[in-house]
C-alpha positions in Angstrom: 54.5 158.7 -43.7 57.1 157.2 -41.5 57.8 153.5 -41.1 55.3 151.9 -38.7 55.7 149.3 -36.1 54.2 145.9 -37.1 50.7 144.8 -36.2 51.4 141.1 -36.9 54.6 140.8 -38.8 55.6 137.4 -37.6 52.9 135.4 -39.4 53.6 133.5 -42.6 50.6 135.2 -44.1 52.8 138.0 -45.4 55.2 135.5 -47.1 52.6 133.2 -48.7 51.1 133.7 -52.1 47.7 135.4 -52.1 45.3 136.8 -54.6 47.2 139.4 -56.7 50.5 138.5 -55.0 51.4 135.3 -56.7 54.9 134.9 -55.1 55.1 131.2 -56.0 54.6 131.7 -59.8 57.5 130.7 -62.0 57.8 134.2 -63.5 58.1 135.8 -60.1 60.5 133.2 -58.7 62.9 133.5 -61.7 63.1 137.3 -61.2 63.5 136.9 -57.4 66.4 134.5 -57.9 68.1 137.0 -60.2 67.6 139.8 -57.6 68.8 137.7 -54.7 72.0 136.8 -56.6 72.8 140.5 -56.9 71.6 141.8 -53.6 72.5 140.3 -50.2 70.5 142.1 -47.4 66.7 142.2 -47.0 66.7 146.0 -47.4 68.8 145.8 -50.6 66.5 143.0 -52.0 63.3 144.9 -51.1 64.7 148.0 -52.8 65.6 145.9 -55.8 62.0 144.6 -56.0 60.8 148.2 -55.8 63.2 149.3 -58.5 62.2 146.4 -60.7 58.5 147.1 -60.5 59.1 150.9 -60.9 61.3 150.6 -64.0 60.3 147.4 -65.8 56.5 148.0 -66.0 54.7 150.5 -68.2 51.8 152.4 -66.7 48.4 151.9 -68.2 44.9 152.2 -66.7 43.2 148.9 -65.9 39.5 148.4 -65.5 40.0 145.5 -63.1 42.5 144.6 -60.5 45.1 142.1 -61.8 48.0 140.6 -60.0 51.8 140.3 -60.4 51.7 137.5 -63.0 49.4 139.5 -65.3 51.7 142.5 -65.0 54.8 140.5 -65.7 53.2 138.7 -68.7 51.8 141.9 -70.2 54.6 144.3 -69.2 52.4 146.8 -67.2 49.4 147.9 -65.4 48.3 150.5 -62.9 49.0 151.0 -59.2 47.5 147.6 -58.3 49.9 145.7 -60.6 52.9 147.8 -59.6 52.3 147.1 -55.9 51.5 143.4 -56.6 54.8 142.9 -58.5 56.7 144.5 -55.6 55.0 142.4 -53.0 55.3 139.2 -54.9 59.0 139.7 -55.6 59.6 140.6 -51.9 57.7 137.5 -50.6 59.6 135.3 -53.1 62.8 136.6 -51.6 61.6 135.9 -48.0 60.6 139.4 -47.1 57.2 139.9 -45.6 55.1 142.3 -47.8 51.5 143.3 -48.2 49.3 145.5 -50.4 47.7 148.6 -49.0 44.5 150.2 -50.2 44.4 154.0 -49.7 42.6 157.2 -50.1 44.9 160.0 -51.5 43.7 163.5 -50.8 44.1 166.5 -53.1 45.9 169.5 -51.8 43.7 172.2 -50.2 40.1 171.4 -50.4 39.9 168.1 -48.5 38.7 166.2 -51.6 40.0 163.0 -52.9 42.8 163.3 -55.5 42.7 159.5 -56.1 39.9 157.7 -54.2 41.2 154.2 -55.0 44.9 153.7 -54.8 47.1 150.6 -54.1 50.6 150.6 -52.7 52.5 148.2 -50.5 54.5 147.8 -47.3 57.5 145.6 -46.6 58.7 144.4 -43.2 62.3 145.6 -43.0 64.4 146.1 -39.9 61.6 145.4 -37.6 59.2 147.9 -39.1 56.6 148.1 -41.9 58.0 150.5 -44.6 55.6 152.1 -47.1 56.5 151.4 -50.7 54.9 152.9 -53.8 56.6 152.1 -57.0 53.7 153.5 -59.1 53.5 157.0 -57.7 57.3 157.2 -57.5 57.2 157.4 -61.3 56.4 161.1 -60.8 58.6 162.6 -58.0 56.2 165.5 -57.5 53.9 163.1 -55.7 56.4 162.5 -52.9 56.1 158.7 -52.8 58.7 156.0 -53.1 60.7 153.5 -51.0 60.3 154.0 -47.3 58.3 157.2 -47.5 54.9 158.1 -48.9 53.2 161.5 -48.8 51.3 162.9 -45.9 47.9 163.2 -47.6 46.8 159.6 -47.5 44.7 157.3 -45.3 45.5 153.5 -45.4 42.1 151.8 -45.4 43.2 148.2 -45.7 46.3 146.2 -45.5 46.6 143.0 -47.6 44.2 142.6 -50.5 42.7 145.1 -52.9 40.0 147.6 -52.3 38.0 148.2 -55.4 35.2 150.8 -54.6 36.2 153.2 -57.4 36.8 150.5 -60.0 33.6 148.7 -59.1 31.5 151.8 -59.2 32.9 153.0 -62.5 32.7 149.7 -64.4 29.5 148.2 -62.9 27.4 151.3 -62.3 28.6 154.3 -64.3 25.7 156.5 -63.3 26.2 155.8 -59.6 26.8 158.9 -57.4 28.4 158.5 -54.0 29.3 160.9 -51.3 31.9 160.2 -48.6 32.2 162.0 -45.3 35.1 161.7 -43.0 36.7 163.3 -40.0 40.4 163.1 -39.1 41.8 162.9 -35.7 45.5 163.2 -34.8 46.7 160.7 -32.3 49.9 161.4 -30.5 52.4 158.6 -30.5 54.9 160.1 -28.0 55.2 158.7 -24.5 54.3 161.0 -21.6 
């Protein structure tokens, strides 16, 4: 997935604290100050936030979505916490960032490989860059900083999407079917 042009990059919304992205928390601000002291450009700082969340957190499955503060206090989490730490550190350093909620498809059959996944985007160089510090833990997924696999659909930007978590924890016997169709839209000018 290539970098995208912004839909509304100018608003403070992507710099302010929000649920799961507590960029004003003392824990977040202290780490952001350390990163800013070592990295001067917005791209270097965003990459440092990505590296921090990718290397300093330990993966563990979470039944609920928690934010950056929880992840920093407990030392880990799942995709939601990885993305939240990245976005919170980025915002604390003055870089617009937002969470994304995604469907990840399996290879071949058109089925979901991971029906509920969270990653992030950072506004760098006039574009939204996809960032996935969690799936970057395994290079075979093809996700990382500024790139992120071809088999995904971004369902929501900013905030968490919890269909899978909700259905498994609140209603374990619930069965759901999802139908979709994909349409390719050309982005080249005629």
